[in-house]
VEXDREN-2710 file (C-alpha; in Angstrom, 1 decimal):
% VEXDREN-2710
k/r/px/py/pz
1/MET/77.3/99.3/103.4
2/GLU/75.6/102.0/105.2
3/GLY/72.0/101.1/106.3
4/GLY/72.7/97.9/103.3
5/VAL/72.4/100.9/100.8
6/ASP/73.7/100.5/97.6
7/HIS/73.8/103.7/95.7
8/LEU/75.9/102.1/92.3
9/ALA/72.7/98.9/92.4
10/PRO/70.7/100.1/89.3
11/GLU/74.0/100.8/87.4
12/ARG/75.1/96.9/88.4
13/ASN/71.0/95.4/87.1
14/LYS/72.0/97.1/83.7
15/SER/75.4/94.6/83.2
16/GLU/74.7/92.5/80.2
17/PHE/77.0/89.5/80.9
18/ASP/78.5/87.2/84.4
19/VAL/80.1/89.0/86.6
20/ASP/81.9/86.4/88.6
21/ALA/82.6/84.9/85.5
22/MET/85.0/87.9/84.4
23/LYS/86.5/87.9/87.8
24/ILE/87.4/84.3/87.5
25/VAL/88.7/85.6/83.7
26/TRP/90.4/88.8/85.3
27/ALA/92.2/86.6/88.4
28/GLY/93.5/83.6/85.4
29/SER/91.3/80.6/87.2
30/SER/89.1/80.2/90.2
31/HIS/91.8/79.4/92.5
32/VAL/93.9/81.9/92.0
33/LEU/90.3/84.3/92.4
34/GLU/89.8/82.4/95.6
35/VAL/92.9/83.1/97.3
36/SER/93.3/86.4/96.1
37/GLU/89.7/86.8/97.9
38/ARG/90.4/85.3/101.1
39/MET/93.7/87.3/101.3
40/ALA/91.9/90.7/100.2
41/ARG/89.1/89.7/103.0
42/LEU/91.7/88.6/105.8
43/VAL/93.9/92.2/105.2
44/ALA/90.9/93.9/105.1
45/SER/89.2/93.1/108.6
46/ASP/92.7/93.2/110.2
47/PRO/92.7/96.3/111.8
48/VAL/96.9/96.7/111.9
49/PHE/96.5/97.1/107.8
50/ARG/94.5/100.4/108.5
51/LYS/95.4/102.7/106.0
52/ASP/93.4/106.2/105.9
53/ASN/95.8/107.9/107.4
54/ARG/98.7/107.3/105.6
55/SER/99.1/110.6/103.9
56/MET/98.7/112.9/107.3
57/LEU/101.6/111.2/109.1
58/GLY/104.9/113.0/109.4
59/ARG/107.9/110.9/107.7
60/LYS/109.3/109.1/110.9
61/GLU/106.0/107.8/111.8
62/LEU/105.3/106.3/108.7
63/PHE/108.2/105.1/108.4
64/LYS/107.6/103.8/111.7
65/ASN/103.9/102.3/111.2
66/THR/105.5/100.4/108.0
67/LEU/108.0/98.8/109.7
68/ARG/105.5/97.7/111.8
69/LYS/102.5/96.6/109.0
70/ALA/105.9/94.8/107.1
71/THR/107.1/92.3/110.5
72/TYR/103.4/92.2/111.6
73/ALA/102.6/90.5/108.4
74/TRP/105.7/87.9/108.6
75/LYS/103.9/87.3/111.6
76/ARG/100.6/86.6/110.3
77/ILE/102.2/84.4/107.0
78/ILE/103.9/81.8/109.9
79/GLU/100.7/82.0/112.2
80/LEU/98.8/80.7/108.8
81/ARG/101.6/78.5/107.9
82/LEU/101.1/80.8/104.4
83/ASN/102.3/79.1/101.2
84/GLU/103.9/81.1/98.6
85/GLU/101.4/82.3/97.3
86/GLU/99.7/83.5/99.6
87/ALA/102.5/85.0/101.4
88/SER/102.5/87.4/98.3
89/MET/98.8/88.1/97.9
90/LEU/98.9/89.1/101.6
91/ARG/102.2/91.4/101.6
92/SER/100.2/93.2/98.0
93/PHE/97.2/93.9/99.5
94/VAL/98.8/94.8/102.6
95/ASP/99.4/98.0/99.8
96/GLU/102.0/99.8/101.5
97/PRO/105.8/100.3/99.6
98/ALA/108.4/98.5/102.5
99/PHE/111.6/96.5/102.9
100/THR/110.5/93.0/102.5
101/ASP/109.4/94.3/98.6
102/LEU/113.0/94.4/97.8
103/HIS/114.4/91.3/99.8
104/TRP/111.5/89.0/98.5
105/GLY/111.7/90.4/94.7
106/MET/115.1/91.0/94.2
107/PHE/117.4/89.8/96.7
108/ILE/116.5/85.9/96.5
109/PRO/116.1/86.1/92.7
110/ALA/119.4/87.6/92.7
111/ILE/120.7/84.5/95.1
112/LYS/118.6/82.6/93.1
113/GLY/119.3/83.1/89.6
114/GLN/123.5/83.8/89.9
115/GLY/124.6/82.2/93.7
116/THR/126.0/78.8/93.2
117/GLU/124.4/75.7/94.3
118/GLU/126.5/76.0/97.7
119/GLN/125.6/79.7/97.8
120/GLN/121.7/79.5/97.5
121/ARG/121.8/76.7/100.9
122/LYS/123.9/79.3/102.4
123/TRP/121.7/82.2/102.0
124/LEU/117.9/80.9/101.0
125/PRO/117.5/79.6/104.4
126/LEU/118.8/82.6/105.8
127/ALA/116.7/84.9/104.2
128/GLN/113.2/83.0/103.8
129/LYS/113.5/82.2/107.4
130/MET/113.6/86.5/107.5
131/GLN/117.1/85.7/109.5
132/ILE/118.9/89.0/107.0
133/ILE/117.5/91.3/105.3
134/GLY/118.4/92.1/101.9
135/CYS/118.5/94.5/98.9
136/TYR/119.7/94.8/95.7
137/ALA/122.1/98.1/95.8
138/GLN/122.8/97.7/92.2
139/THR/122.3/102.1/91.2
140/GLU/125.2/104.9/91.7
141/LEU/124.3/108.4/92.4
142/GLY/126.1/108.4/88.9
143/HIS/125.4/105.7/86.9
144/GLY/121.6/104.4/87.0
145/SER/121.0/103.3/83.3
146/ASN/124.1/101.8/82.0
147/VAL/125.2/99.5/84.2
148/GLN/128.4/98.4/82.9
149/GLY/129.7/102.5/83.8
150/LEU/128.7/101.6/87.6
151/GLU/132.2/102.7/89.7
152/THR/132.2/100.5/93.1
153/THR/135.7/98.5/92.9
154/ALA/135.7/94.5/94.3
155/THR/139.3/94.0/94.6
156/PHE/141.0/90.7/95.6
157/ASP/143.3/90.6/97.1
158/PRO/144.9/86.7/96.9
159/LYS/147.0/87.1/100.5
160/THR/143.8/86.9/102.3
161/ASP/141.2/85.4/100.1
162/GLU/138.7/88.0/99.4
163/PHE/137.4/90.9/98.0
164/VAL/138.1/94.7/98.7
165/ILE/135.0/96.3/97.9
166/HIS/135.3/100.4/97.2
167/SER/133.7/104.0/96.7
168/PRO/136.5/105.5/95.0
169/THR/134.0/109.0/93.7
170/LEU/131.2/110.4/95.4
171/THR/129.5/109.8/92.7
172/SER/130.2/105.4/93.2
173/SER/127.7/105.7/96.7
174/LYS/124.7/103.6/96.3
175/TRP/121.8/105.8/95.6
176/TRP/117.9/104.2/96.0
177/PRO/117.7/101.0/96.7
178/GLY/114.9/100.3/98.2
179/GLY/115.2/98.6/102.2
180/LEU/119.4/99.4/102.0
181/GLY/118.3/103.1/104.3
182/LYS/117.6/101.6/107.5
183/VAL/116.4/98.1/107.5
184/SER/118.5/95.7/105.6
185/THR/121.4/94.4/107.1
186/HIS/123.1/92.8/103.7
187/ALA/122.8/93.2/100.4
188/ILE/123.5/92.4/97.0
189/VAL/126.0/95.2/95.5
190/TYR/127.2/95.3/92.2
191/ALA/130.9/96.1/91.4
192/ARG/133.8/95.8/89.4
193/LEU/135.3/92.3/90.0
194/ILE/139.5/94.0/89.9
195/THR/141.9/91.0/89.9
196/ASP/145.3/91.4/89.2
197/GLY/145.5/95.0/87.9
198/HIS/142.3/93.3/84.9
199/ASP/139.2/95.2/85.5
200/HIS/136.4/92.0/84.6
201/GLY/133.4/94.4/84.2
202/VAL/130.6/94.3/86.6
203/ASN/129.5/91.4/89.1
204/GLY/127.7/91.3/92.6
205/PHE/128.7/89.9/95.9
206/ILE/126.7/89.4/98.5
207/VAL/128.0/92.1/101.7
208/GLN/126.4/92.0/105.2
209/LEU/125.6/95.7/106.1
210/ARG/125.1/95.6/109.8
211/SER/125.9/93.9/112.9
212/LEU/122.7/91.0/113.1
213/ASP/123.2/91.8/116.7
214/ASP/122.8/95.8/118.0
215/HIS/122.0/96.3/113.6
216/LEU/125.0/99.5/113.7
217/PRO/126.5/99.6/110.3
218/LEU/129.7/97.0/110.3
219/PRO/133.4/99.3/110.3
220/GLY/133.5/100.9/106.8
221/ILE/130.6/101.1/105.8
222/THR/128.2/104.8/106.1
223/VAL/124.9/103.7/105.1
224/GLY/122.0/106.4/105.2
225/ASP/118.3/107.3/103.9
226/ILE/118.2/109.6/100.6
227/GLY/115.0/111.5/101.8
228/MET/111.8/112.4/101.2
229/LYS/110.0/111.3/97.8
230/PHE/107.1/112.3/95.7
231/GLY/104.5/112.6/97.7
232/ASN/101.9/112.4/101.1
233/GLY/102.3/109.0/102.4
234/ALA/102.9/107.8/99.1
235/TYR/107.1/106.1/98.7
236/ASN/107.9/108.0/101.8
237/THR/107.3/104.3/103.2
238/MET/110.0/102.6/101.9
239/ASP/113.8/103.3/103.0
240/ASN/115.4/104.3/99.6
241/GLY/118.8/104.8/100.6
242/VAL/123.1/106.3/99.7
243/LEU/125.2/103.9/100.4
244/ARG/129.3/103.9/100.6
245/PHE/132.3/101.5/101.4
246/ASP/135.6/101.9/102.6
247/ASN/137.4/99.2/101.8
248/VAL/135.6/96.6/103.5
249/ARG/136.5/93.1/102.6
250/ILE/134.9/90.4/102.5
251/PRO/135.0/86.4/101.8
252/ARG/136.2/85.2/98.5
253/ASP/133.0/82.5/98.2
254/GLN/130.3/85.8/99.4
255/MET/131.0/86.8/95.3
256/LEU/127.7/85.6/93.6
257/MET/129.5/82.7/91.0
258/ARG/126.7/81.1/89.3
259/VAL/128.0/81.8/86.1
260/SER/131.9/82.8/86.6
261/GLN/134.3/82.5/90.0
262/VAL/137.5/83.7/91.2
263/THR/140.5/81.2/92.0
264/ARG/141.8/80.7/95.2
265/GLU/145.1/82.0/93.6
266/GLY/142.4/85.2/92.0
267/LYS/142.7/84.0/88.2
268/LEU/138.7/84.6/86.5
269/VAL/137.0/81.1/85.6
270/GLN/133.8/80.7/83.1
271/SER/131.7/77.9/84.8
272/ASN/129.7/76.3/82.7
273/VAL/126.6/77.9/83.3
274/PRO/125.6/79.9/80.5
275/ARG/125.6/83.7/80.4
276/GLN/122.5/84.1/79.6
277/LEU/121.1/82.4/82.8
278/VAL/121.9/85.4/84.5
279/TYR/118.5/87.4/82.1
280/GLY/116.1/85.4/83.4
281/THR/115.9/86.9/86.2
282/MET/115.1/90.3/84.6
283/VAL/113.6/88.6/82.2
284/TYR/110.6/87.3/85.8
285/VAL/110.8/91.0/87.3
286/ARG/109.8/92.5/84.3
287/GLN/107.2/90.4/83.7
288/THR/105.5/91.0/87.4
289/ILE/106.2/94.9/86.4
290/VAL/103.6/94.4/83.1
291/ALA/101.4/92.4/85.5
292/ASP/101.5/95.4/88.2
293/ALA/101.0/97.5/85.6
294/SER/97.4/95.7/85.0
295/VAL/96.7/95.7/88.7
296/ALA/97.3/99.5/89.8
297/LEU/95.5/101.1/86.2
298/SER/92.2/98.8/87.0
299/ARG/93.0/100.2/90.6
300/ALA/92.6/103.6/89.5
301/VAL/90.0/103.2/86.6
302/CYS/87.8/101.9/89.2
303/ILE/87.5/104.2/91.6
304/ALA/87.2/107.0/88.5
305/THR/84.4/104.3/86.2
306/ARG/82.1/104.2/90.2
307/TYR/82.4/107.6/91.3
308/SER/81.5/109.0/87.1
309/ALA/78.2/106.8/87.7
310/VAL/77.4/108.9/91.6
311/ARG/78.4/111.9/90.0
312/ARG/75.9/114.2/88.2
313/GLN/76.2/117.5/87.2
314/PHE/73.9/120.1/84.8
315/GLY/71.6/118.9/81.9
316/SER/68.6/118.9/84.3
317/HIS/65.2/118.9/82.8
318/ASN/61.6/119.9/84.5
319/GLY/63.6/119.5/88.0
320/GLY/64.2/115.9/87.1
321/PRO/68.4/114.7/88.3
322/GLU/70.8/116.2/86.7
323/THR/73.2/113.9/84.1
324/GLN/75.7/111.0/85.4
325/VAL/79.0/112.4/84.1
326/ILE/79.2/108.9/83.3
327/ASP/77.0/109.6/80.4
328/TYR/78.7/111.9/78.7
329/LYS/80.8/111.2/75.9
330/THR/83.7/113.3/76.6
331/GLN/84.1/111.3/79.9
332/GLN/83.7/108.2/77.8
333/ALA/86.5/108.7/75.0
334/ARG/88.9/109.5/78.1
335/LEU/88.0/106.8/80.7
336/PHE/86.3/103.4/78.5
337/PRO/89.6/103.2/76.9
338/LEU/92.1/103.1/79.9
339/ILE/89.3/100.3/80.7
340/ALA/90.5/98.6/77.6
341/SER/93.7/99.2/78.4
342/ALA/93.6/97.6/82.4
343/TYR/92.1/94.3/81.1
344/ALA/94.4/94.8/77.5
345/PHE/97.6/95.0/80.5
346/ARG/96.2/91.6/82.3
347/PHE/96.4/89.9/79.2
348/VAL/99.1/90.0/77.9
349/GLY/100.5/89.9/81.5
350/GLU/99.1/87.3/81.0
351/TRP/101.2/85.8/78.0
352/LEU/104.1/87.0/79.3
353/LYS/103.6/85.1/82.2
354/TRP/104.4/81.7/79.2
355/LEU/107.2/83.5/78.3
356/TYR/109.2/83.8/81.1
357/MET/107.9/80.1/82.3
358/ASP/109.4/79.2/78.5
359/VAL/112.2/81.2/77.8
360/MET/113.4/79.8/81.5
361/GLN/113.0/75.6/80.0
362/ARG/114.9/76.9/77.5
363/LEU/117.6/77.9/78.8
364/GLN/117.5/75.0/81.0
365/ALA/118.2/73.1/77.9
366/SER/120.4/75.2/76.6
367/ASP/118.3/76.3/74.3
368/PHE/119.4/79.9/73.5
369/SER/117.2/80.9/70.6
370/THR/114.4/82.7/71.5
371/LEU/116.1/84.8/74.3
372/PRO/117.0/88.2/72.7
373/GLU/113.4/87.9/71.7
374/ALA/112.4/87.7/74.8
375/HIS/113.9/89.9/76.6
376/ALA/113.0/92.6/73.5
377/CYS/109.7/92.0/74.6
378/THR/109.4/92.3/78.3
379/ALA/111.8/95.6/77.8
380/GLY/109.5/96.8/75.5
381/LEU/105.7/96.1/77.2
382/LYS/107.2/97.1/81.0
383/SER/107.6/101.0/79.0
384/LEU/104.3/100.6/77.2
385/THR/102.7/99.6/80.5
386/THR/104.2/100.9/82.7
387/SER/104.1/104.8/80.9
388/ALA/100.8/103.5/79.5
389/THR/99.5/103.2/83.4
390/ALA/101.3/106.2/84.9
391/ASP/99.0/108.4/82.6
392/GLY/96.5/106.6/82.6
393/ILE/96.4/107.0/87.0
394/GLU/96.5/110.9/86.1
395/GLU/94.0/111.1/84.1
396/CYS/91.5/109.1/86.0
397/ARG/92.5/111.8/88.7
398/LYS/91.4/114.5/86.5
399/LEU/88.0/112.5/85.3
400/CYS/87.4/112.6/89.2
401/GLY/87.1/116.5/89.0
402/GLY/88.2/118.5/92.2
403/HIS/87.4/115.8/94.4
404/GLY/89.9/113.5/93.4
405/TYR/93.0/116.3/93.9
406/LEU/92.5/115.3/97.7
407/CYS/93.7/112.1/99.4
408/SER/90.4/110.2/100.1
409/SER/90.3/109.9/96.5
410/GLY/93.2/107.7/96.8
411/LEU/94.5/108.5/93.8
412/PRO/97.1/111.3/94.8
413/GLU/99.0/108.7/96.2
414/LEU/98.1/105.3/93.6
415/PHE/99.6/108.0/91.2
416/ALA/102.8/109.0/93.5
417/VAL/103.3/105.1/94.4
418/TYR/102.9/104.2/90.8
419/VAL/104.9/106.5/88.5
420/PRO/108.5/105.9/90.2
421/THR/107.8/101.9/87.6
422/CYS/108.5/104.5/85.1
423/THR/112.2/104.7/85.5
424/TYR/112.6/101.6/88.1
425/GLU/114.2/98.4/86.7
426/GLY/114.9/100.5/83.3
427/ASP/114.0/104.0/81.5
428/ASN/111.5/103.6/79.7
429/VAL/113.1/105.5/77.0
430/VAL/115.7/103.6/77.3
431/LEU/113.9/100.4/77.2
432/GLN/112.6/101.6/73.7
433/LEU/116.0/102.5/72.5
434/GLN/116.4/97.9/73.2
435/VAL/113.5/97.3/72.0
436/ALA/114.1/98.9/68.7
437/ARG/117.6/97.7/68.3
438/HIS/116.4/94.4/68.2
439/LEU/113.6/95.5/65.8
440/MET/116.6/96.8/63.2
441/LYS/119.3/93.4/63.9
442/THR/115.8/91.5/62.7
443/ILE/115.4/93.7/59.8
444/SER/119.0/93.4/58.6
445/GLN/118.9/89.5/59.1
446/LEU/116.4/88.9/56.4
447/GLY/119.1/89.0/54.2
448/SER/121.2/86.3/54.9
449/GLY/118.2/83.5/55.6
450/LYS/117.0/84.6/59.3
451/LYS/113.6/83.5/59.7
452/PRO/111.9/86.3/62.8
453/ILE/110.5/84.6/65.6
454/GLY/107.2/85.1/68.2
455/THR/106.3/88.4/67.8
456/THR/109.0/89.5/64.8
457/ALA/107.6/87.2/63.1
458/TYR/105.6/89.6/61.1
459/ILE/108.8/91.0/60.0
460/GLY/109.1/87.6/57.4
461/ARG/106.4/89.2/55.9
462/LEU/107.8/92.4/54.7
463/GLU/107.4/92.9/50.8
464/GLN/103.5/91.7/51.7
465/LEU/103.2/94.4/54.7
466/MET/105.3/96.7/52.9
467/GLN/102.2/96.9/50.2
468/TYR/99.5/96.3/52.7
469/ARG/96.6/98.6/51.9
470/SER/92.9/98.9/54.4
471/ASP/90.2/97.6/52.6
472/VAL/87.4/99.0/55.5
473/GLN/84.5/100.0/53.1
474/LYS/81.7/100.7/56.8
475/ALA/82.9/101.0/60.3
476/GLU/81.8/97.5/61.6
477/ASP/84.3/97.0/59.6
478/TRP/87.0/97.3/61.6
479/LEU/85.7/95.1/63.8
480/LYS/87.0/92.1/62.1
481/PRO/90.9/91.1/63.7
482/ASP/93.0/90.3/60.5
483/VAL/91.5/94.1/59.8
484/VAL/93.5/95.6/62.9
485/LEU/95.9/93.2/62.7
486/GLY/96.5/93.4/59.1
487/ALA/96.5/97.7/60.3
488/PHE/98.7/97.7/62.6
489/GLU/101.4/95.2/61.8
490/SER/101.6/97.1/58.6
491/ARG/102.2/100.2/60.3
492/ALA/104.5/98.5/62.9
493/ALA/107.1/97.5/59.5
494/ARG/106.7/99.9/57.8
495/LYS/108.5/102.7/60.7
496/SER/111.0/100.0/61.3
497/VAL/112.0/100.2/57.5
498/ALA/111.6/103.1/57.1
499/VAL/114.3/103.8/60.4
500/ALA/115.9/101.1/59.1
501/GLN/116.6/102.7/55.3
502/ASN/117.8/106.5/57.4
503/LEU/119.8/104.9/59.4
504/SER/122.1/102.5/56.5
505/LYS/122.9/106.5/55.6
506/PHE/125.1/106.7/57.6
507/SER/129.3/105.6/57.9
508/ASN/128.6/105.2/61.3
509/PRO/126.0/103.5/62.4
510/GLU/126.4/104.4/66.1
511/GLU/126.4/108.3/65.0
512/GLY/123.0/107.4/62.9
513/PHE/121.2/105.7/66.1
514/GLN/122.1/108.3/68.3
515/GLU/120.6/111.3/66.1
516/LEU/117.5/108.9/64.6
517/SER/116.1/107.6/68.4
518/ALA/113.2/109.8/68.4
519/ASP/112.3/107.7/65.4
520/LEU/113.4/104.6/66.5
521/ALA/111.5/104.7/70.0
522/GLU/108.5/105.7/68.3
523/ALA/109.1/102.3/65.7
524/ALA/109.9/100.2/68.8
525/VAL/106.1/101.4/70.8
526/ALA/104.3/101.0/67.8
527/HIS/106.3/97.7/67.4
528/CYS/105.3/96.8/71.3
529/GLN/101.2/98.2/70.8
530/LEU/101.0/95.7/67.8
531/ILE/102.0/92.9/70.5
532/VAL/99.3/94.2/73.2
533/VAL/96.7/94.4/70.8
534/SER/97.7/91.2/69.3
535/LYS/97.6/89.2/72.4
536/PHE/94.2/90.9/73.4
537/ILE/92.6/88.6/69.8
538/GLU/94.4/85.8/71.1
539/LYS/92.7/85.6/74.1
540/LEU/89.5/85.8/72.4
541/GLN/89.9/83.1/70.0
542/LYS/89.8/81.0/73.6
543/ASP/87.4/79.2/74.5
544/ILE/85.7/82.5/76.9
545/PRO/83.0/80.7/79.6
546/GLY/79.6/82.7/82.2
547/LYS/76.8/84.6/80.0
548/GLY/78.1/87.7/77.2
549/VAL/81.6/87.9/78.8
550/LYS/83.9/87.0/76.0
551/LYS/80.9/89.8/74.2
552/GLN/82.2/92.3/76.2
553/LEU/86.4/91.6/75.5
554/GLU/84.8/91.8/71.9
555/ARG/84.4/95.4/72.5
556/LEU/87.1/96.3/75.2
557/CYS/89.9/94.4/72.9
558/SER/88.0/96.8/69.5
559/ILE/88.4/99.7/71.8
560/TYR/91.7/99.3/72.6
561/ALA/93.1/98.2/68.9
562/LEU/90.7/101.8/67.7
563/PHE/91.6/104.6/70.7
564/LEU/95.3/103.8/69.6
565/LEU/94.7/104.3/66.1
566/HIS/92.8/107.4/67.2
567/LYS/95.5/108.5/69.0
568/HIS/97.8/107.5/66.7
569/LEU/96.3/108.3/63.2
570/GLY/99.1/110.4/61.9
571/ASP/101.1/107.3/62.3
572/PHE/98.9/104.7/60.1
573/LEU/97.7/107.9/57.5
574/SER/101.7/108.6/57.1
575/THR/103.1/105.2/56.5
576/GLY/99.8/104.7/53.9
577/CYS/97.4/102.3/55.9
578/ILE/94.8/103.1/55.9
579/THR/92.9/106.2/54.4
580/PRO/91.4/109.5/55.9
581/LYS/88.0/108.6/55.3
582/GLN/89.0/104.8/57.2
583/GLY/90.3/106.6/59.1
584/TYR/87.1/108.9/59.9
585/LEU/84.6/105.1/60.5
586/ALA/87.6/104.0/63.0
587/ASN/86.6/107.0/65.2
588/GLU/83.2/106.2/63.5
589/GLN/82.8/102.7/65.3
590/LEU/84.8/103.6/68.8
591/ARG/81.9/106.3/69.2
592/SER/79.8/103.2/69.1
593/LEU/81.3/101.3/71.3
594/TYR/81.2/103.7/74.0
595/SER/78.0/103.9/74.0
596/GLN/77.1/100.0/74.3
597/VAL/79.9/99.5/76.9
598/ARG/78.5/102.3/79.4
599/PRO/75.8/100.1/80.5
600/ASN/78.0/97.2/81.0
601/ALA/81.0/99.9/83.5
602/ILE/80.8/99.2/86.6
603/ALA/80.1/95.6/86.3
604/LEU/83.4/95.8/84.2
605/VAL/85.5/97.8/87.2
606/ASP/83.7/95.5/89.8
607/ALA/85.2/92.8/87.9
608/PHE/88.3/93.6/89.6
609/ASN/87.2/92.5/92.5
610/HIS/89.1/95.0/95.2
611/THR/87.7/95.9/98.4
612/ASP/87.4/99.1/99.5
613/HIS/90.6/98.7/101.6
614/TYR/92.2/97.4/98.6
615/LEU/91.5/100.6/97.0
616/GLY/90.8/103.2/100.2
617/SER/89.1/105.3/98.5
618/VAL/86.4/107.6/99.3
619/LEU/85.3/108.1/94.7
620/GLY/85.1/104.7/94.5
621/ARG/83.2/102.8/97.4
622/TYR/81.6/99.6/95.7
623/ASP/78.4/101.1/97.7
624/GLY/78.8/104.9/95.8
625/ASN/78.1/106.6/99.3
626/VAL/80.6/109.0/98.0
627/TYR/79.5/112.5/99.2
628/GLN/78.9/111.6/103.0
629/MET/82.1/109.4/103.0
630/LEU/84.0/112.7/102.3
631/TYR/81.9/114.6/104.6
632/ASP/82.9/112.5/107.7
633/GLU/86.4/111.9/106.1
634/ALA/87.3/115.9/106.1
635/TRP/86.5/115.8/109.5
636/LYS/89.5/113.3/110.4
637/ASP/92.2/115.5/109.4
638/PRO/94.6/116.8/112.7
639/LEU/93.8/119.9/111.6
640/ASN/90.3/119.9/112.7
641/ASP/91.6/118.4/115.6
642/SER/90.9/122.1/117.3
643/VAL/87.8/125.1/116.1
644/VAL/91.0/127.4/117.0
645/PRO/94.0/126.5/115.1
646/ASP/97.4/126.1/116.4
647/GLY/99.2/130.1/116.0
648/TYR/96.3/132.0/116.0
649/GLN/97.4/134.1/119.3
650/GLU/100.8/134.3/117.5
651/HIS/99.6/134.9/114.1
652/ILE/96.1/136.1/113.3
653/ARG/95.0/137.3/115.9
654/PRO/97.5/140.7/115.8
655/MET/97.0/141.3/112.7
656/LEU/93.1/141.6/113.0
657/LYS/93.6/142.9/116.3
658/GLN/96.1/145.9/114.7
659/GLN/98.6/144.7/116.4
660/LEU/101.4/144.3/114.1
661/ARG/104.6/146.7/114.2
662/ASN/106.1/148.9/111.3
663/ALA/103.7/147.8/108.9
664/ARG/103.9/150.3/105.2
665/LEU/100.7/149.0/103.0
END
């Protein structure tokens, strides 16, 4: 802090709870908090990991800088003998999309999930020592969400005991895989498995792309980068690639064969490993995305909250200070629900992690009963949290006024890096429709006596929920968890039942699904919002240590739920769950909650425990020394390297001196 001055100290002194205890709640445990603090300090104190100049670098320089950081991070991981948890945290605090994200996050998990024990013994040591670098080549130019429509082929040649990998069309070109463009030596390539003229659908294959000696593409392989993407810096640190195959041959044993194998004779044989195990990788990846959503949103709200407390505008009386922007009710009504959302997503992410572990244990024991529900949960929550986070980051930029538009605020780059999350690992609308299918199936099976489980258990009480009427009499009633849950369960159930009834009118169910897809997506959102609210409430039923911590979380839980109720008031009213008067009372209670949270706002975002380096924002600095830093940052721009700009003599001077020829004005 400059001169030891903490400009936000008066705000921190207002706090009514134990911030250190809240840090542990946010981290999940004191152990995780200790490791994350240690890794954050390690990165922040190392000049190699500097990132304040990222938005000013050209693409080649930016990419080379990322290679330097990623390889240096690996060097430090080895030197310090970091374990897997520490190494993963260090990479996340480097805070720069890089080829290593896909190598550790997709390539290795795919081999673990879909490779045989023999394949794992061969490939994992190489990958874990970074002796090969892998990516995940699934998406094509012509197909993304529809994986079954992929066009790349893998045809078995029994004469040579090889697969021939081929790109038969322009649209079969692999397009988007991170790390593919310039770095990866190997890829998990998803292609149509063809034996003896029969198409067996899509399977994964380990394919070497580049020489391990000179890094040149191997014969038959065309590979490169797909070009600049949205934003300055941002995801342009990543070499998203294009890849085409011209009859590239690989050994038969490079097909990922944990679930099914092709024999030497070319026969497709199913193994005794259940096919459902493959879904484990998908559930894992999506639950990490939900956890990451809470982190990204927490960074944005930390910046916006701190700046809102520093910024003063209007309201000066008798020459006194102007009003802090955070004291305006319009600012609170936009900002505080986002703080609540960050905490809500954190807790539902914790629960999803537990769900993943539970599902994997069950799968190992050949118990597939919870898999459809887990698949729908992770799909729906990935969609809900990433859409809300992307919108929330942009809202935080607006909450910071004009200065939020500066790259030095950290918000434009945070937004540009985050928004692709709404598309990768499942387009968010497509995922909503997957959840809706699960809901429709659950309702259709009620007649056969099949009892809904997990997050759909409330559908088993359909008769009761269809009769539900909220008994809220006064604003404080909305603070009762059972009152909130009753309204959210009733709304979700009624929206699902209404669309199920409309679907039943169609003779062709698929035609009905297409026609009613917008209604189905809305029903899915209502269901997923219920999950988040219920998991926040469940969190509060546990023992939460620390002075005032539980009280703050109760307030945030109420803000999250009542903000959603206010936002989707039409749903709650049209389904008859609540009356207009009860909706009004909910809004009244929401206003009261904003006033209660106001003294604790800075402490609540301090509990995220983000270092200034990780936030990368002059507006979100811990010490609140915003204006001096904004001024200093401006002079670092390359445009200010010279007082007279390049091009003055060539363009500006002739115009000022009236030396432009043939001008007719």
